[in-house]
N, C-alpha and C positions, 0 to 999 in steps of 0.2 A: 539217228542220232548221228548229226554233224562232229570231226574232229578235227579241230585247228591244230596243224605243228606248226609251232614258230620258229624259229631260229633267232635268235638275239643277236647273232655277229656281231657281239659285243667284245673289244679288247677288254684283258683284265689285267693289268699292268703290277708288276709284281716290285715287291723294294727294291729289288736287284736289279732294277731296268738300268740302265746306265745313258746318257745324254751326252752327246759331243759335238763341238763346232770343229766340220769337215769344212775347209776352204779348197775349192775344184780348182786347183791350180794358184799360182804366183799370180794376185791380182786378179785372179778368176777367169785366167784365160780358157780353161776347160768349161766354164757353166755350159757352154749351149751342147757340148759333145756330154757331159756329164749328165746333161737333164733328157738327152736322145737314148743314150745305151743303158738309162735306169741307176750306173752304178758310180761307184766313188771311189780312187783311189792318189797315191801318194805322185807329187809331181817328179817325174820319173820318168822319162822316154824310152823305151824299148829295155825297163826293166827285166823281163820275162820272167817272171811269178808263175810257178808249176800251175798249168789253170784246174789239175785233177785235184791237189794234195796243197796245194798254196805254199809255205815254207816248211812245211813239216820236212825233213831229211835234207833238206838242200843245204850241203856243207861248200856251194859257192854265193851265197847268198851276197857276201861279203866284195867281191869280184865284181857280182853283178851292178851291186850299187856305188863301187868305185867307176862303172862302165856308162851308168845311165848318167852320173853327174859330171863328167866329162863329154858325152854327146850333149847333155843339157848347157851346157857351159859353150859348146860350139855351135849350137844353133842358136844360141841369144847375141852369140859375137854377129857384128853386121859381115854379111857376107862377103867385103871386098878386103875384109882382115883374117878371114876364118884360116885358111888354109888346109889343110886336107881333113876330110875328115876321122873321128878317133879309132883307135882299133876297136874291132868288134870281137876277136878274138879273149876268149876271158882270161886265159891263162897268162894272158900277156899283164893283167893285172894284178895280180896274183900277191907281186912283190913291190908294186907301187903301192907308194904311203895312202894313210886314209885323208889326211887333209883336213883340215877347220871342221868344225863341226859333222864328223862324220857320224858319231854317236846319236846326235839329235834325229840325222838323217835317218839312220839304221831306225831310231826308234819311232817313228812315223812307220816307215815299216814295216814293220814289226806290230803297230796297233792297227793299223787297217788287217793284216792276213793271220794277226795271232789275238790278238786282247778283243778288238770288237766282235760281242757274241749276238747269236740269233737272236731277233727282238729289240735290242739294241737301237738307239733312236742316234741320227746326224741331223743338225743344222747344218744345209748348206747354202751360206749367202750369197745375193747377188751381185756381182762388182757396182752394178748403179743404186745408188741410196731408195732410188725411184721406182724401181722391179719388185719383183715375185722373189724370192727365195724358195728352196724347197727343206721341209722335212718330211723323213724319210726313214723307216722302219729297215733294219738292215736281216735281210735273209742270211740264211745258213751259208757257212764257206766253201761245203763240198759240191762241186758243179757250179758255183754263184761267182766264179771269178772271170773276168773277159777283157778282152783288147779295148780300151776306150782309145779311138782316132782323134790325131792331133788337126789342129787346124792350122792356118796360115803359116808362119816360120814353122811348123810342127807337123805341115801338112807332108802325108806321110809314112809317120813314126806312130806307134801307137803308146798309152799308158794304161796300165794293169788298175784293176776295179775290180770292188766287190757288190754284188747286184744288190738294189734295194726292191723292196716292195709296195707295199703300201705308202702314199706318200700324199702332199699337200702342197700348194702353191701357197704361198702365205707375204702379202707385203709386208717389204724389209720394215715399215714404220709401227708395223703391228706385231714387232719380235720383240722381247726386253730390253732394255737397254744395254744392260750387260751383255747382251748377247751380240747387239751391235760393238760395243766396243770391240768386245776380244775377236770378231769378226778383222778388224781393223790393224790387230795385230801380227808380226811376226810370223809366229806360232800359224802351220796350217794347220794343226790338229791339238784338238783341248777339251779334256772333262770337262761339263759344267755340273759343278757340285750342288748350288744351291736350291735347295728344296721347291720353294716356290717357285724358280726360275724354270726349274724342270716342271713341275705341275702345268704352269703356264702352257713350255712346249707341248705337253700333253695334250690339254685344251686344244692347241692350235691343230693337233694332229687327228685327233680322232673327233667323231662325233656322239659316240656311245663311249663308253668306257667304266670300269669300276677298280678306281687306285684308295687304298685306305680305306677309310671308311664315307670316298663318296662317290656317288651312283651319278652316271649322267646319261641322258638320252638327247636326241633332238629329232624336233617337229620339223620335215622338211619342208618349203615352201616352194613353187614352183612360175607362180602366174603372179603379173604386174597390179590384179586386182585385190588386194587387201589392204580391206577397210576396217572401219571398227566394230562393225556387226561379228568377221570373222575374228578381229581382236580378242571380239568377246567372248564367243564360243567356244573359241580352242582356248582361252584360258581356263573357261566353264570347266572344259573337260578335265585339263590340269586338276583344277582343283577339285573337282568330283572325283575323281580316281585317290588323292592324295588323303581327300577325307574319309571315302569308304575302305581305304586301305586300314584309316584306324575303327571303323565303328567294325569290319569282320575281324579284326584281331582280338577286338576289347567290348564287344555287342552280344555273345554270348551266342546259342544257335540260331536265331531269327534276328539277327540286327536292320537296324533302322536305316535303309541308306537313302541317300540322298541323291535327285536327279539331278539332271543338267542345268534345269531353268533354277533351282535352288541355290545347287552350287556358285553360280553365276554371282550371287547376293553374299556370299562368304568369304571371308578373309582367312587365309593360310596362316601360321607363324613365319615368319621371314627367316626365324632359325633353322626352319624346318628346312624350308624348299627355295629355293632360285631360279628365278626366271628370266630368262634373260633374249629380247626379243632381237630381229635382226630380219628387215623386212627389205631388206635389197632382192632383185630376184635374179638368180634365185635366193632366197634366206632360208629363214629359220627360227624354230623357236628354242632356246637350248635349254633345259631343266636340268636339274643340279642338287640334290638331295645329301642325306645323312643315312636314308633308308631306300630302298629298294622302287620308291614309288617313280622313278623317271621311265626304269622297266617296266614296271606295270602299265602305264602311260600308252609307252610306244606298244604294247602286246595288243592291247585292248585297242588302240586307234588301228594298227595291220589287219585285226581281225573284223571290224567294222568296215574296213576298205576291201576287204578281202568278197565281202559280201555284198559292197555296195551301199553300206546302212541298211541294206533291207531287214527290219525289225522280226519280219517271222523267221529269219533266215536262224535267229538265236532264240535259243529256246530253254525251259531247265536243265533238258540232260545234254545239251552241250559238253564239250569234251574238249578244253585247253592244252595240249601237249606242250613243253618248251626246254630248249635245248640250245647249247650255245656251241657254234661252230668252231671259235676262237680260244676253247680250253682244252686241252689235251692231258690226259692220265691224270687228273685231279677227279673229286666228287663233286661234281656241278650243283652243290646245297641249294645254291644263289638263284638259280633256272628252275627249280624244284617250288622253292619259295616264289616265284612271280608268276609262275604256270597254274602252283593252287591259287591263288589270289585274283588272277584274272579270270579263271574258269566259276570262281566261285562270286565276284564278284557279274559277271554278263548272266551266271544264272539265273541271280536275285533279281536283278535290271530288267530281266526280259517278261519279269511277271509285272513290275511297276507299270501302271493306268498311261505313263508320261513318256512309254519306253518310246514307244511308236515316233512320237512328238521329236523325241529327243534327237533321232535317226535321222528324222528328217531336215532339222539345224545344222545337224554335224555333216550332213548330204551336202547341204548350202554351203554351207563355209568351202568344205574340202571342193566342190564346185569351182569357187572363187578362188581358190588359193594351192590346188593343187597338194594338197597338205597330206603326208606321208612318213613313214618310219624307212631307214636303211633295215627291218627286221626283215628277212626271209620268210615267208608264211607258204604252207601247202593245206589244201583244203579236201581232206578226206570224208565220200560220206558213211 
C-alpha cells in the first residue's frame, strides 16, 4: 500500500486580511533597495526604530521623526546650498516645533510598525509605468525590522523597513487601474478598501488560494512546446476531476466515474468552474471554482507526477493524506475533504480499463509542458 502525503501549500485568505498601497520612497527612489532588502518602510533617513520591538515603548518617537525630517530636507537640498548636517542628538529636537504635515508623517510611521499585521498585503508600485510592481505579504513585526540602505544622495544613510515574505513581480499595466491611480497621489501609504480590487490583488499574488467561497489552484507549465494536444489533455483532466467530484458526492457507493477521454467531450457549467490559460513560458492554467475542485485537481496531478504517471503505482488501496502547511491553529476541514475526494477518485479510476492509457496521455502532455502544481508531496511505501 502506497501513501501519498500532499501539502496543499495554499493560502487561506481571511476576511480581515488588509491590502495597502506602499510607495518605496518619494517618487519611488527606494524601489531597488526595497526589492533587494525585501522590506518596505517610511521615507525617513536614519529614523532609528527599535529593531526588536518597533515603536513599543519608544518615548522618543517624536524627536526621531523630527530629526529624520530635518535630515531628509537637508539631503534633498543641493550640496552647494546645504550648510552643516542637522543635529543628530535626539534631545536637540525635544522642543523643536513639529512643523506642517507632522501628523501625517507620524501616521505613516505608525502604519508600518503598528498598523500592518502579519499576512497583510502591500502593493509597491514601480516608479516606471513600464516596470514591474511588487505585491508582497508582510511578515510578523518581531525580528523583521531592517535597515534599508539608501542610494544616490542618500548613500550612507538608511531607512527602517518591515520585511515581507512571499511576493510576486507584476507588470504595472496588470494592476487594477484604481491602484495605479492611487500610486500617483502624494500619500505614500494608503489602504485599499474596494473588495473587487482586493480580490484581484490576491489573484495576482497567489497561485493557489481560498477566499470566501472561491477556491483557486494553478497548473504550472514550464516549457515552450504547448500545443492543442496538451491543451486538450490538461483541460480533460480538469473536466474529469470536476465531474467525478459530483459523481462521488451524489453517485452512491459505486459511482460511475468518467475517464480522461470521455471527459474531453464533456462540458462543465461555466458558473461552477473557470479556467484561464496563460501559455507563456513559464505559463499556467488557473482553475477557479466555488468548490474544492481546483485543489483536488492539483492534488491528483501532484500524485501522478510523483509516480511519473505510472498507472501500476495507483491501486485500489492507495492512500492520499492531504494537509495544508499554510494553515495554523484551525481545523483543516478543507484539506480533509480534498484528501478524501482525491483518494476515492484514484481508487475508483485505478480499476478502470482505460486508466493506463489515460496516464500515458497525461505523461505525454507533461513531457511537452512540464505541467505540475505548487503542492508538495512525499511518497511513502
